C-alpha positions in Angstrom: -19.8 -39.4 -8.4 -21.0 -36.2 -6.6 -18.3 -33.7 -5.8 -18.3 -31.1 -3.0 -16.5 -27.8 -3.6 -14.3 -26.4 -0.8 -12.9 -22.9 -0.9 -10.1 -21.7 1.4 -9.8 -17.9 2.0 -11.1 -17.1 -1.5 -7.7 -18.1 -3.0 -8.0 -21.6 -4.4 -10.9 -24.1 -4.9 -10.5 -27.8 -4.6 -13.0 -30.3 -6.1 -13.0 -33.3 -3.7 -15.3 -36.3 -4.2 -18.1 -36.4 -1.6 -18.2 -39.2 0.9 -20.6 -41.9 -0.1 -21.2 -45.6 0.4 -21.2 -46.6 -3.2 -17.6 -45.8 -4.0 -15.6 -48.5 -5.8 -12.3 -48.3 -3.8 -10.8 -50.9 -1.4 -11.0 -48.5 1.5 -14.6 -49.1 2.4 -16.0 -46.8 -0.3 -15.1 -43.4 1.3 -12.3 -42.5 -1.2 -10.1 -41.2 1.7 -6.8 -41.9 0.0 -7.9 -40.1 -3.2 -9.1 -37.1 -1.2 -5.9 -36.9 0.8 -3.9 -37.1 -2.4 -5.9 -34.1 -3.8 -5.5 -32.2 -0.6 -1.7 -32.8 -0.6 -1.5 -31.7 -4.2 -3.5 -28.5 -3.4 -1.3 -27.8 -0.4 1.9 -28.0 -2.5 0.3 -25.5 -5.0 -0.7 -23.2 -2.2 2.8 -23.3 -0.8 4.3 -22.3 -4.2 1.8 -19.4 -4.6 2.4 -18.3 -1.0 6.2 -18.2 -1.6 5.7 -16.2 -4.8 3.4 -13.7 -3.1 5.8 -13.4 -0.2 8.8 -12.7 -2.4 6.8 -10.0 -4.3 5.8 -8.3 -1.0 9.4 -8.4 0.2 10.5 -6.7 -3.0 7.8 -4.1 -2.8 8.6 -3.3 0.9 12.3 -2.8 0.0 11.4 -0.6 -2.9 8.8 1.4 -1.0 11.3 2.1 1.8 13.7 3.6 -0.6 10.9 5.8 -2.1 9.3 6.9 1.2 12.3 8.9 2.2 11.6 11.3 -0.7 8.0 11.8 0.4 7.0 14.8 2.5 5.2 14.2 5.9 2.5 16.3 7.4 5.1 17.9 9.7 7.3 18.8 6.6 4.3 20.4 4.9 3.3 22.4 8.0 6.9 23.7 8.4 7.0 24.7 4.8 3.7 26.5 5.0 4.8 28.4 8.1 8.1 29.4 6.4 6.2 30.7 3.3 3.8 32.7 5.5 6.8 34.3 7.3 8.4 35.2 4.0 5.2 36.7 2.7 4.7 38.9 5.8 8.4 39.9 5.8 8.4 40.8 2.1 5.1 42.8 2.5 6.6 44.7 5.5 9.9 45.4 3.6 8.1 46.6 0.5 5.8 48.9 2.6 8.8 50.3 4.4 10.7 50.9 1.2 7.7 52.6 -0.4 7.3 54.8 2.7 11.0 55.7 2.7 11.0 56.6 -1.0 7.8 58.7 -0.5 9.4 60.5 2.5 12.7 61.1 0.7 11.0 62.4 -2.4 8.7 64.6 -0.4 11.7 66.1 1.5 13.6 66.7 -1.7 10.7 68.3 -3.6 9.5 70.5 -0.7 12.9 72.2 -0.3 
């Protein structure tokens, strides 16, 4: 008997007999009861897989929420960069001032 292949959202494929007039069943030859049985079986399997995927995603969401609080955001990085620039400028200014003070002090001591 010829079979048609149906695919639902690229997850699972069901092989269901095609409708035909030469079937040997008592339901007029269409095989409706058999096809319905296959669909119900496939639906039960899809429910089980959906439950498994759902529980995995719930666990991943809980885990990722705990990890995300340790990640830096763009605002955190911008603030850190600004603080580093301030420290570099302040340190350069302090070292220049210290070098000038030492030079001025040595010049005063050595001249007199």
